[in-house]
PyMOL Python script that loads the backbone (N, CA, C, O; Angstrom):
from pymol import cmd

cmd.read_pdbstr("""\
ATOM      1  N   MET A   1      15.245 -31.280  -2.271  1.00  0.00           N
ATOM      2  CA  MET A   1      14.556 -32.250  -1.444  1.00  0.00           C
ATOM      3  C   MET A   1      14.153 -33.480  -2.254  1.00  0.00           C
ATOM      4  O   MET A   1      14.181 -34.603  -1.749  1.00  0.00           O
ATOM      5  N   THR A   2      13.776 -33.257  -3.518  1.00  0.00           N
ATOM      6  CA  THR A   2      13.441 -34.406  -4.345  1.00  0.00           C
ATOM      7  C   THR A   2      14.684 -35.232  -4.639  1.00  0.00           C
ATOM      8  O   THR A   2      14.601 -36.452  -4.781  1.00  0.00           O
ATOM      9  N   GLN A   3      15.834 -34.578  -4.731  1.00  0.00           N
ATOM     10  CA  GLN A   3      17.087 -35.317  -4.944  1.00  0.00           C
ATOM     11  C   GLN A   3      17.413 -36.200  -3.745  1.00  0.00           C
ATOM     12  O   GLN A   3      18.112 -37.205  -3.879  1.00  0.00           O
ATOM     13  N   ALA A   4      16.904 -35.823  -2.573  1.00  0.00           N
ATOM     14  CA  ALA A   4      17.110 -36.632  -1.373  1.00  0.00           C
ATOM     15  C   ALA A   4      16.097 -37.763  -1.272  1.00  0.00           C
ATOM     16  O   ALA A   4      16.164 -38.585  -0.357  1.00  0.00           O
ATOM     17  N   GLY A   5      15.142 -37.805  -2.228  1.00  0.00           N
ATOM     18  CA  GLY A   5      14.187 -38.908  -2.261  1.00  0.00           C
ATOM     19  C   GLY A   5      12.759 -38.557  -1.899  1.00  0.00           C
ATOM     20  O   GLY A   5      11.895 -39.433  -1.918  1.00  0.00           O
ATOM     21  N   LEU A   6      12.481 -37.296  -1.569  1.00  0.00           N
ATOM     22  CA  LEU A   6      11.117 -36.922  -1.247  1.00  0.00           C
ATOM     23  C   LEU A   6      10.297 -36.785  -2.527  1.00  0.00           C
ATOM     24  O   LEU A   6      10.818 -36.389  -3.570  1.00  0.00           O
ATOM     25  N   THR A   7       9.019 -37.116  -2.436  1.00  0.00           N
ATOM     26  CA  THR A   7       8.110 -36.931  -3.562  1.00  0.00           C
ATOM     27  C   THR A   7       7.712 -35.452  -3.617  1.00  0.00           C
ATOM     28  O   THR A   7       7.866 -34.736  -2.627  1.00  0.00           O
ATOM     29  N   PRO A   8       7.206 -34.993  -4.754  1.00  0.00           N
ATOM     30  CA  PRO A   8       6.733 -33.605  -4.802  1.00  0.00           C
ATOM     31  C   PRO A   8       5.687 -33.297  -3.724  1.00  0.00           C
ATOM     32  O   PRO A   8       5.695 -32.203  -3.161  1.00  0.00           O
ATOM     33  N   LEU A   9       4.798 -34.232  -3.432  1.00  0.00           N
ATOM     34  CA  LEU A   9       3.810 -34.010  -2.379  1.00  0.00           C
ATOM     35  C   LEU A   9       4.484 -33.829  -1.024  1.00  0.00           C
ATOM     36  O   LEU A   9       4.080 -32.960  -0.251  1.00  0.00           O
ATOM     37  N   GLN A  10       5.479 -34.612  -0.728  1.00  0.00           N
ATOM     38  CA  GLN A  10       6.208 -34.474   0.535  1.00  0.00           C
ATOM     39  C   GLN A  10       6.934 -33.135   0.615  1.00  0.00           C
ATOM     40  O   GLN A  10       7.016 -32.538   1.688  1.00  0.00           O
ATOM     41  N   VAL A  11       7.456 -32.663  -0.504  1.00  0.00           N
ATOM     42  CA  VAL A  11       8.109 -31.353  -0.538  1.00  0.00           C
ATOM     43  C   VAL A  11       7.088 -30.260  -0.231  1.00  0.00           C
ATOM     44  O   VAL A  11       7.361 -29.363   0.566  1.00  0.00           O
ATOM     45  N   LEU A  12       5.915 -30.330  -0.858  1.00  0.00           N
ATOM     46  CA  LEU A  12       4.870 -29.333  -0.608  1.00  0.00           C
ATOM     47  C   LEU A  12       4.427 -29.350   0.852  1.00  0.00           C
ATOM     48  O   LEU A  12       4.263 -28.296   1.466  1.00  0.00           O
ATOM     49  N   ARG A  13       4.236 -30.528   1.396  1.00  0.00           N
ATOM     50  CA  ARG A  13       3.818 -30.622   2.805  1.00  0.00           C
ATOM     51  C   ARG A  13       4.887 -30.084   3.744  1.00  0.00           C
ATOM     52  O   ARG A  13       4.563 -29.470   4.761  1.00  0.00           O
ATOM     53  N   SER A  14       6.150 -30.302   3.421  1.00  0.00           N
ATOM     54  CA  SER A  14       7.212 -29.803   4.294  1.00  0.00           C
ATOM     55  C   SER A  14       7.232 -28.283   4.320  1.00  0.00           C
ATOM     56  O   SER A  14       7.597 -27.681   5.330  1.00  0.00           O
ATOM     57  N   ALA A  15       6.839 -27.659   3.213  1.00  0.00           N
ATOM     58  CA  ALA A  15       6.841 -26.204   3.133  1.00  0.00           C
ATOM     59  C   ALA A  15       5.553 -25.573   3.653  1.00  0.00           C
ATOM     60  O   ALA A  15       5.517 -24.366   3.895  1.00  0.00           O
ATOM     61  N   THR A  16       4.507 -26.358   3.825  1.00  0.00           N
ATOM     62  CA  THR A  16       3.215 -25.806   4.234  1.00  0.00           C
ATOM     63  C   THR A  16       2.796 -26.348   5.595  1.00  0.00           C
ATOM     64  O   THR A  16       3.119 -25.755   6.624  1.00  0.00           O
ATOM     65  N   SER A  17       2.088 -27.456   5.609  1.00  0.00           N
ATOM     66  CA  SER A  17       1.545 -27.958   6.880  1.00  0.00           C
ATOM     67  C   SER A  17       2.639 -28.365   7.862  1.00  0.00           C
ATOM     68  O   SER A  17       2.534 -28.063   9.051  1.00  0.00           O
ATOM     69  N   ASN A  18       3.683 -29.040   7.394  1.00  0.00           N
ATOM     70  CA  ASN A  18       4.749 -29.432   8.318  1.00  0.00           C
ATOM     71  C   ASN A  18       5.550 -28.229   8.807  1.00  0.00           C
ATOM     72  O   ASN A  18       6.012 -28.206   9.948  1.00  0.00           O
ATOM     73  N   GLY A  19       5.715 -27.223   7.935  1.00  0.00           N
ATOM     74  CA  GLY A  19       6.388 -25.992   8.347  1.00  0.00           C
ATOM     75  C   GLY A  19       5.603 -25.277   9.432  1.00  0.00           C
ATOM     76  O   GLY A  19       6.182 -24.770  10.393  1.00  0.00           O
ATOM     77  N   ALA A  20       4.285 -25.235   9.278  1.00  0.00           N
ATOM     78  CA  ALA A  20       3.427 -24.615  10.292  1.00  0.00           C
ATOM     79  C   ALA A  20       3.532 -25.367  11.617  1.00  0.00           C
ATOM     80  O   ALA A  20       3.607 -24.755  12.683  1.00  0.00           O
ATOM     81  N   LYS A  21       3.538 -26.692  11.541  1.00  0.00           N
ATOM     82  CA  LYS A  21       3.680 -27.497  12.761  1.00  0.00           C
ATOM     83  C   LYS A  21       5.014 -27.231  13.444  1.00  0.00           C
ATOM     84  O   LYS A  21       5.073 -27.115  14.668  1.00  0.00           O
ATOM     85  N   ALA A  22       6.072 -27.135  12.669  1.00  0.00           N
ATOM     86  CA  ALA A  22       7.405 -26.889  13.236  1.00  0.00           C
ATOM     87  C   ALA A  22       7.463 -25.558  13.976  1.00  0.00           C
ATOM     88  O   ALA A  22       8.217 -25.408  14.938  1.00  0.00           O
ATOM     89  N   MET A  23       6.662 -24.588  13.524  1.00  0.00           N
ATOM     90  CA  MET A  23       6.630 -23.278  14.173  1.00  0.00           C
ATOM     91  C   MET A  23       5.553 -23.184  15.250  1.00  0.00           C
ATOM     92  O   MET A  23       5.404 -22.144  15.891  1.00  0.00           O
ATOM     93  N   GLY A  24       4.801 -24.270  15.450  1.00  0.00           N
ATOM     94  CA  GLY A  24       3.721 -24.258  16.434  1.00  0.00           C
ATOM     95  C   GLY A  24       2.525 -23.433  15.989  1.00  0.00           C
ATOM     96  O   GLY A  24       1.766 -22.948  16.827  1.00  0.00           O
ATOM     97  N   LEU A  25       2.344 -23.264  14.673  1.00  0.00           N
ATOM     98  CA  LEU A  25       1.277 -22.427  14.144  1.00  0.00           C
ATOM     99  C   LEU A  25       0.249 -23.202  13.326  1.00  0.00           C
ATOM    100  O   LEU A  25      -0.486 -22.603  12.541  1.00  0.00           O
ATOM    101  N   GLU A  26       0.186 -24.511  13.493  1.00  0.00           N
ATOM    102  CA  GLU A  26      -0.701 -25.319  12.659  1.00  0.00           C
ATOM    103  C   GLU A  26      -2.181 -24.980  12.813  1.00  0.00           C
ATOM    104  O   GLU A  26      -2.978 -25.314  11.937  1.00  0.00           O
ATOM    105  N   ARG A  27      -2.564 -24.323  13.909  1.00  0.00           N
ATOM    106  CA  ARG A  27      -3.970 -23.922  14.062  1.00  0.00           C
ATOM    107  C   ARG A  27      -4.292 -22.660  13.268  1.00  0.00           C
ATOM    108  O   ARG A  27      -5.459 -22.381  12.992  1.00  0.00           O
ATOM    109  N   GLU A  28      -3.272 -21.902  12.904  1.00  0.00           N
ATOM    110  CA  GLU A  28      -3.476 -20.640  12.203  1.00  0.00           C
ATOM    111  C   GLU A  28      -3.124 -20.692  10.714  1.00  0.00           C
ATOM    112  O   GLU A  28      -3.766 -20.025   9.904  1.00  0.00           O
ATOM    113  N   ILE A  29      -2.105 -21.481  10.349  1.00  0.00           N
ATOM    114  CA  ILE A  29      -1.611 -21.492   8.969  1.00  0.00           C
ATOM    115  C   ILE A  29      -1.217 -22.914   8.563  1.00  0.00           C
ATOM    116  O   ILE A  29      -1.275 -23.843   9.369  1.00  0.00           O
ATOM    117  N   GLY A  30      -0.821 -23.061   7.315  1.00  0.00           N
ATOM    118  CA  GLY A  30      -0.265 -24.337   6.856  1.00  0.00           C
ATOM    119  C   GLY A  30      -1.160 -25.161   5.968  1.00  0.00           C
ATOM    120  O   GLY A  30      -0.683 -25.966   5.168  1.00  0.00           O
ATOM    121  N   THR A  31      -2.470 -24.962   6.105  1.00  0.00           N
ATOM    122  CA  THR A  31      -3.438 -25.656   5.248  1.00  0.00           C
ATOM    123  C   THR A  31      -4.566 -24.687   4.937  1.00  0.00           C
ATOM    124  O   THR A  31      -4.740 -23.678   5.620  1.00  0.00           O
ATOM    125  N   LEU A  32      -5.334 -25.004   3.893  1.00  0.00           N
ATOM    126  CA  LEU A  32      -6.513 -24.201   3.576  1.00  0.00           C
ATOM    127  C   LEU A  32      -7.693 -24.768   4.352  1.00  0.00           C
ATOM    128  O   LEU A  32      -8.112 -25.904   4.132  1.00  0.00           O
ATOM    129  N   ALA A  33      -8.218 -23.958   5.261  1.00  0.00           N
ATOM    130  CA  ALA A  33      -9.359 -24.379   6.067  1.00  0.00           C
ATOM    131  C   ALA A  33     -10.058 -23.132   6.600  1.00  0.00           C
ATOM    132  O   ALA A  33      -9.419 -22.095   6.783  1.00  0.00           O
ATOM    133  N   PRO A  34     -11.373 -23.225   6.853  1.00  0.00           N
ATOM    134  CA  PRO A  34     -12.097 -22.071   7.393  1.00  0.00           C
ATOM    135  C   PRO A  34     -11.437 -21.551   8.670  1.00  0.00           C
ATOM    136  O   PRO A  34     -11.090 -22.321   9.565  1.00  0.00           O
ATOM    137  N   GLY A  35     -11.273 -20.232   8.733  1.00  0.00           N
ATOM    138  CA  GLY A  35     -10.717 -19.593   9.914  1.00  0.00           C
ATOM    139  C   GLY A  35      -9.209 -19.465   9.917  1.00  0.00           C
ATOM    140  O   GLY A  35      -8.658 -18.770  10.771  1.00  0.00           O
ATOM    141  N   LYS A  36      -8.523 -20.115   8.986  1.00  0.00           N
ATOM    142  CA  LYS A  36      -7.066 -20.014   8.931  1.00  0.00           C
ATOM    143  C   LYS A  36      -6.644 -18.871   8.022  1.00  0.00           C
ATOM    144  O   LYS A  36      -7.362 -18.497   7.095  1.00  0.00           O
ATOM    145  N   LEU A  37      -5.465 -18.320   8.304  1.00  0.00           N
ATOM    146  CA  LEU A  37      -4.875 -17.312   7.433  1.00  0.00           C
ATOM    147  C   LEU A  37      -4.246 -18.018   6.246  1.00  0.00           C
ATOM    148  O   LEU A  37      -3.618 -19.065   6.404  1.00  0.00           O
ATOM    149  N   ALA A  38      -4.412 -17.448   5.053  1.00  0.00           N
ATOM    150  CA  ALA A  38      -3.824 -18.095   3.886  1.00  0.00           C
ATOM    151  C   ALA A  38      -3.672 -17.118   2.739  1.00  0.00           C
ATOM    152  O   ALA A  38      -4.575 -16.333   2.449  1.00  0.00           O
ATOM    153  N   ASP A  39      -2.537 -17.173   2.099  1.00  0.00           N
ATOM    154  CA  ASP A  39      -2.341 -16.575   0.793  1.00  0.00           C
ATOM    155  C   ASP A  39      -2.313 -17.760  -0.155  1.00  0.00           C
ATOM    156  O   ASP A  39      -2.004 -18.877   0.257  1.00  0.00           O
ATOM    157  N   LEU A  40      -2.629 -17.531  -1.403  1.00  0.00           N
ATOM    158  CA  LEU A  40      -2.764 -18.626  -2.353  1.00  0.00           C
ATOM    159  C   LEU A  40      -1.926 -18.344  -3.585  1.00  0.00           C
ATOM    160  O   LEU A  40      -1.939 -17.231  -4.109  1.00  0.00           O
ATOM    161  N   VAL A  41      -1.201 -19.346  -4.044  1.00  0.00           N
ATOM    162  CA  VAL A  41      -0.419 -19.253  -5.274  1.00  0.00           C
ATOM    163  C   VAL A  41      -1.094 -20.150  -6.308  1.00  0.00           C
ATOM    164  O   VAL A  41      -1.298 -21.341  -6.072  1.00  0.00           O
ATOM    165  N   ILE A  42      -1.437 -19.565  -7.456  1.00  0.00           N
ATOM    166  CA  ILE A  42      -2.063 -20.307  -8.551  1.00  0.00           C
ATOM    167  C   ILE A  42      -0.987 -20.556  -9.596  1.00  0.00           C
ATOM    168  O   ILE A  42      -0.374 -19.622 -10.112  1.00  0.00           O
ATOM    169  N   LEU A  43      -0.770 -21.818  -9.896  1.00  0.00           N
ATOM    170  CA  LEU A  43       0.304 -22.208 -10.811  1.00  0.00           C
ATOM    171  C   LEU A  43      -0.221 -22.516 -12.203  1.00  0.00           C
ATOM    172  O   LEU A  43      -1.403 -22.805 -12.390  1.00  0.00           O
ATOM    173  N   ASP A  44       0.679 -22.449 -13.176  1.00  0.00           N
ATOM    174  CA  ASP A  44       0.347 -22.803 -14.553  1.00  0.00           C
ATOM    175  C   ASP A  44       0.595 -24.280 -14.846  1.00  0.00           C
ATOM    176  O   ASP A  44       0.272 -24.749 -15.937  1.00  0.00           O
ATOM    177  N   ALA A  45       1.155 -25.014 -13.902  1.00  0.00           N
ATOM    178  CA  ALA A  45       1.477 -26.420 -14.112  1.00  0.00           C
ATOM    179  C   ALA A  45       1.371 -27.162 -12.782  1.00  0.00           C
ATOM    180  O   ALA A  45       1.458 -26.552 -11.716  1.00  0.00           O
ATOM    181  N   ASP A  46       1.187 -28.449 -12.848  1.00  0.00           N
ATOM    182  CA  ASP A  46       0.968 -29.298 -11.675  1.00  0.00           C
ATOM    183  C   ASP A  46       2.264 -29.531 -10.899  1.00  0.00           C
ATOM    184  O   ASP A  46       3.190 -30.139 -11.435  1.00  0.00           O
ATOM    185  N   PRO A  47       2.355 -29.063  -9.651  1.00  0.00           N
ATOM    186  CA  PRO A  47       3.576 -29.282  -8.866  1.00  0.00           C
ATOM    187  C   PRO A  47       3.746 -30.732  -8.424  1.00  0.00           C
ATOM    188  O   PRO A  47       4.846 -31.136  -8.048  1.00  0.00           O
ATOM    189  N   LEU A  48       2.680 -31.513  -8.464  1.00  0.00           N
ATOM    190  CA  LEU A  48       2.807 -32.923  -8.092  1.00  0.00           C
ATOM    191  C   LEU A  48       3.408 -33.741  -9.229  1.00  0.00           C
ATOM    192  O   LEU A  48       3.948 -34.823  -9.000  1.00  0.00           O
ATOM    193  N   ALA A  49       3.315 -33.228 -10.448  1.00  0.00           N
ATOM    194  CA  ALA A  49       3.958 -33.883 -11.587  1.00  0.00           C
ATOM    195  C   ALA A  49       5.457 -33.606 -11.576  1.00  0.00           C
ATOM    196  O   ALA A  49       6.264 -34.469 -11.920  1.00  0.00           O
ATOM    197  N   ASP A  50       5.819 -32.376 -11.172  1.00  0.00           N
ATOM    198  CA  ASP A  50       7.222 -31.970 -11.112  1.00  0.00           C
ATOM    199  C   ASP A  50       7.315 -30.788 -10.167  1.00  0.00           C
ATOM    200  O   ASP A  50       6.691 -29.754 -10.403  1.00  0.00           O
ATOM    201  N   VAL A  51       8.079 -30.930  -9.108  1.00  0.00           N
ATOM    202  CA  VAL A  51       8.187 -29.882  -8.099  1.00  0.00           C
ATOM    203  C   VAL A  51       8.740 -28.576  -8.691  1.00  0.00           C
ATOM    204  O   VAL A  51       8.514 -27.507  -8.124  1.00  0.00           O
ATOM    205  N   MET A  52       9.442 -28.642  -9.795  1.00  0.00           N
ATOM    206  CA  MET A  52       9.943 -27.432 -10.447  1.00  0.00           C
ATOM    207  C   MET A  52       8.798 -26.569 -10.987  1.00  0.00           C
ATOM    208  O   MET A  52       9.001 -25.393 -11.290  1.00  0.00           O
ATOM    209  N   ASN A  53       7.610 -27.139 -11.107  1.00  0.00           N
ATOM    210  CA  ASN A  53       6.454 -26.366 -11.546  1.00  0.00           C
ATOM    211  C   ASN A  53       6.027 -25.329 -10.517  1.00  0.00           C
ATOM    212  O   ASN A  53       5.205 -24.466 -10.824  1.00  0.00           O
ATOM    213  N   LEU A  54       6.565 -25.395  -9.308  1.00  0.00           N
ATOM    214  CA  LEU A  54       6.275 -24.371  -8.301  1.00  0.00           C
ATOM    215  C   LEU A  54       6.739 -22.997  -8.760  1.00  0.00           C
ATOM    216  O   LEU A  54       6.232 -21.986  -8.274  1.00  0.00           O
ATOM    217  N   GLY A  55       7.666 -22.938  -9.662  1.00  0.00           N
ATOM    218  CA  GLY A  55       8.153 -21.671 -10.190  1.00  0.00           C
ATOM    219  C   GLY A  55       7.290 -21.101 -11.294  1.00  0.00           C
ATOM    220  O   GLY A  55       7.542 -19.988 -11.754  1.00  0.00           O
ATOM    221  N   LYS A  56       6.281 -21.830 -11.732  1.00  0.00           N
ATOM    222  CA  LYS A  56       5.412 -21.379 -12.826  1.00  0.00           C
ATOM    223  C   LYS A  56       4.167 -20.712 -12.250  1.00  0.00           C
ATOM    224  O   LYS A  56       3.062 -21.247 -12.331  1.00  0.00           O
ATOM    225  N   ILE A  57       4.370 -19.538 -11.671  1.00  0.00           N
ATOM    226  CA  ILE A  57       3.311 -18.832 -10.957  1.00  0.00           C
ATOM    227  C   ILE A  57       2.461 -18.024 -11.927  1.00  0.00           C
ATOM    228  O   ILE A  57       2.969 -17.206 -12.694  1.00  0.00           O
ATOM    229  N   HIS A  58       1.155 -18.273 -11.875  1.00  0.00           N
ATOM    230  CA  HIS A  58       0.200 -17.567 -12.729  1.00  0.00           C
ATOM    231  C   HIS A  58      -0.349 -16.334 -12.005  1.00  0.00           C
ATOM    232  O   HIS A  58      -0.323 -15.229 -12.547  1.00  0.00           O
ATOM    233  N   ARG A  59      -0.837 -16.524 -10.798  1.00  0.00           N
ATOM    234  CA  ARG A  59      -1.397 -15.444  -9.983  1.00  0.00           C
ATOM    235  C   ARG A  59      -1.126 -15.755  -8.508  1.00  0.00           C
ATOM    236  O   ARG A  59      -0.868 -16.896  -8.125  1.00  0.00           O
ATOM    237  N   VAL A  60      -1.194 -14.706  -7.706  1.00  0.00           N
ATOM    238  CA  VAL A  60      -1.065 -14.841  -6.258  1.00  0.00           C
ATOM    239  C   VAL A  60      -2.246 -14.111  -5.630  1.00  0.00           C
ATOM    240  O   VAL A  60      -2.560 -12.985  -6.014  1.00  0.00           O
ATOM    241  N   VAL A  61      -2.896 -14.751  -4.670  1.00  0.00           N
ATOM    242  CA  VAL A  61      -3.945 -14.098  -3.895  1.00  0.00           C
ATOM    243  C   VAL A  61      -3.339 -13.802  -2.536  1.00  0.00           C
ATOM    244  O   VAL A  61      -3.007 -14.715  -1.780  1.00  0.00           O
ATOM    245  N   LYS A  62      -3.195 -12.508  -2.230  1.00  0.00           N
ATOM    246  CA  LYS A  62      -2.590 -12.072  -0.973  1.00  0.00           C
ATOM    247  C   LYS A  62      -3.503 -11.034  -0.339  1.00  0.00           C
ATOM    248  O   LYS A  62      -3.881 -10.051  -0.976  1.00  0.00           O
ATOM    249  N   ASP A  63      -3.849 -11.264   0.913  1.00  0.00           N
ATOM    250  CA  ASP A  63      -4.742 -10.362   1.640  1.00  0.00           C
ATOM    251  C   ASP A  63      -6.042 -10.111   0.871  1.00  0.00           C
ATOM    252  O   ASP A  63      -6.591  -9.010   0.906  1.00  0.00           O
ATOM    253  N   GLY A  64      -6.528 -11.148   0.175  1.00  0.00           N
ATOM    254  CA  GLY A  64      -7.792 -11.065  -0.536  1.00  0.00           C
ATOM    255  C   GLY A  64      -7.729 -10.387  -1.884  1.00  0.00           C
ATOM    256  O   GLY A  64      -8.759 -10.250  -2.543  1.00  0.00           O
ATOM    257  N   LYS A  65      -6.557  -9.955  -2.319  1.00  0.00           N
ATOM    258  CA  LYS A  65      -6.413  -9.295  -3.617  1.00  0.00           C
ATOM    259  C   LYS A  65      -5.620 -10.198  -4.557  1.00  0.00           C
ATOM    260  O   LYS A  65      -4.647 -10.832  -4.150  1.00  0.00           O
ATOM    261  N   VAL A  66      -6.050 -10.248  -5.823  1.00  0.00           N
ATOM    262  CA  VAL A  66      -5.380 -11.072  -6.825  1.00  0.00           C
ATOM    263  C   VAL A  66      -4.285 -10.254  -7.487  1.00  0.00           C
ATOM    264  O   VAL A  66      -4.523  -9.131  -7.933  1.00  0.00           O
ATOM    265  N   TYR A  67      -3.077 -10.820  -7.551  1.00  0.00           N
ATOM    266  CA  TYR A  67      -1.929 -10.149  -8.147  1.00  0.00           C
ATOM    267  C   TYR A  67      -1.339 -10.985  -9.273  1.00  0.00           C
ATOM    268  O   TYR A  67      -1.322 -12.214  -9.215  1.00  0.00           O
ATOM    269  N   VAL A  68      -0.857 -10.294 -10.293  1.00  0.00           N
ATOM    270  CA  VAL A  68       0.083 -10.880 -11.234  1.00  0.00           C
ATOM    271  C   VAL A  68       1.406 -10.872 -10.463  1.00  0.00           C
ATOM    272  O   VAL A  68       1.674  -9.900  -9.758  1.00  0.00           O
ATOM    273  N   PRO A  69       2.240 -11.900 -10.562  1.00  0.00           N
ATOM    274  CA  PRO A  69       3.453 -11.961  -9.738  1.00  0.00           C
ATOM    275  C   PRO A  69       4.294 -10.678  -9.745  1.00  0.00           C
ATOM    276  O   PRO A  69       4.769 -10.260  -8.689  1.00  0.00           O
ATOM    277  N   ASP A  70       4.489 -10.047 -10.903  1.00  0.00           N
ATOM    278  CA  ASP A  70       5.282  -8.816 -10.955  1.00  0.00           C
ATOM    279  C   ASP A  70       4.629  -7.690 -10.150  1.00  0.00           C
ATOM    280  O   ASP A  70       5.323  -6.906  -9.502  1.00  0.00           O
ATOM    281  N   GLU A  71       3.291  -7.609 -10.190  1.00  0.00           N
ATOM    282  CA  GLU A  71       2.582  -6.587  -9.421  1.00  0.00           C
ATOM    283  C   GLU A  71       2.772  -6.791  -7.922  1.00  0.00           C
ATOM    284  O   GLU A  71       2.925  -5.828  -7.171  1.00  0.00           O
ATOM    285  N   LEU A  72       2.761  -8.035  -7.496  1.00  0.00           N
ATOM    286  CA  LEU A  72       2.956  -8.329  -6.073  1.00  0.00           C
ATOM    287  C   LEU A  72       4.336  -7.895  -5.627  1.00  0.00           C
ATOM    288  O   LEU A  72       4.483  -7.303  -4.558  1.00  0.00           O
ATOM    289  N   MET A  73       5.341  -8.179  -6.423  1.00  0.00           N
ATOM    290  CA  MET A  73       6.697  -7.779  -6.077  1.00  0.00           C
ATOM    291  C   MET A  73       6.804  -6.253  -5.980  1.00  0.00           C
ATOM    292  O   MET A  73       7.479  -5.737  -5.089  1.00  0.00           O
ATOM    293  N   GLN A  74       6.147  -5.537  -6.881  1.00  0.00           N
ATOM    294  CA  GLN A  74       6.147  -4.073  -6.841  1.00  0.00           C
ATOM    295  C   GLN A  74       5.432  -3.575  -5.595  1.00  0.00           C
ATOM    296  O   GLN A  74       5.881  -2.615  -4.969  1.00  0.00           O
ATOM    297  N   SER A  75       4.324  -4.213  -5.224  1.00  0.00           N
ATOM    298  CA  SER A  75       3.578  -3.840  -4.044  1.00  0.00           C
ATOM    299  C   SER A  75       4.413  -4.023  -2.778  1.00  0.00           C
ATOM    300  O   SER A  75       4.401  -3.172  -1.889  1.00  0.00           O
ATOM    301  N   ILE A  76       5.126  -5.120  -2.705  1.00  0.00           N
ATOM    302  CA  ILE A  76       5.983  -5.393  -1.534  1.00  0.00           C
ATOM    303  C   ILE A  76       7.108  -4.369  -1.473  1.00  0.00           C
ATOM    304  O   ILE A  76       7.429  -3.858  -0.400  1.00  0.00           O
ATOM    305  N   ALA A  77       7.708  -4.067  -2.626  1.00  0.00           N
ATOM    306  CA  ALA A  77       8.802  -3.091  -2.670  1.00  0.00           C
ATOM    307  C   ALA A  77       8.312  -1.703  -2.238  1.00  0.00           C
ATOM    308  O   ALA A  77       9.023  -0.982  -1.538  1.00  0.00           O
ATOM    309  N   ALA A  78       7.097  -1.332  -2.655  1.00  0.00           N
ATOM    310  CA  ALA A  78       6.554  -0.034  -2.305  1.00  0.00           C
ATOM    311  C   ALA A  78       6.324   0.079  -0.797  1.00  0.00           C
ATOM    312  O   ALA A  78       6.565   1.133  -0.207  1.00  0.00           O
ATOM    313  N   LYS A  79       5.861  -1.003  -0.179  1.00  0.00           N
ATOM    314  CA  LYS A  79       5.618  -1.001   1.269  1.00  0.00           C
ATOM    315  C   LYS A  79       6.917  -0.918   2.055  1.00  0.00           C
ATOM    316  O   LYS A  79       6.963  -0.321   3.131  1.00  0.00           O
ATOM    317  N   SER A  80       7.973  -1.516   1.515  1.00  0.00           N
ATOM    318  CA  SER A  80       9.251  -1.531   2.236  1.00  0.00           C
ATOM    319  C   SER A  80      10.080  -0.285   1.929  1.00  0.00           C
ATOM    320  O   SER A  80      11.105  -0.045   2.567  1.00  0.00           O
ATOM    321  N   GLY A  81       9.629   0.518   0.938  1.00  0.00           N
ATOM    322  CA  GLY A  81      10.340   1.741   0.605  1.00  0.00           C
ATOM    323  C   GLY A  81      11.550   1.550  -0.266  1.00  0.00           C
ATOM    324  O   GLY A  81      12.387   2.448  -0.361  1.00  0.00           O
ATOM    325  N   THR A  82      11.673   0.383  -0.920  1.00  0.00           N
ATOM    326  CA  THR A  82      12.831   0.148  -1.799  1.00  0.00           C
ATOM    327  C   THR A  82      12.473   0.350  -3.245  1.00  0.00           C
ATOM    328  O   THR A  82      13.325   0.194  -4.120  1.00  0.00           O
TER     329      THR A  82
END
""", "prot")
cmd.dss("prot")
cmd.show_as("cartoon", "prot")
cmd.util.cbc("prot")
cmd.orient("prot")
């Protein structure tokens, strides 16, 4: 998307708030706000400086629990039975 001319901020918005709007779910998801559902990804680097920093995941908060990325993947695999 950045190769097409979008800024890192525009890329983030397309994946979050604009994605929620496209699905008709902007009242429930897409931004951090009281009453909305949200999982949180904590990065080791600024994604607005370089969108490739989205891959530098430090921790994930999912369903109120903090995960190291590898632990989250194991948790998902265990739930799916794989």
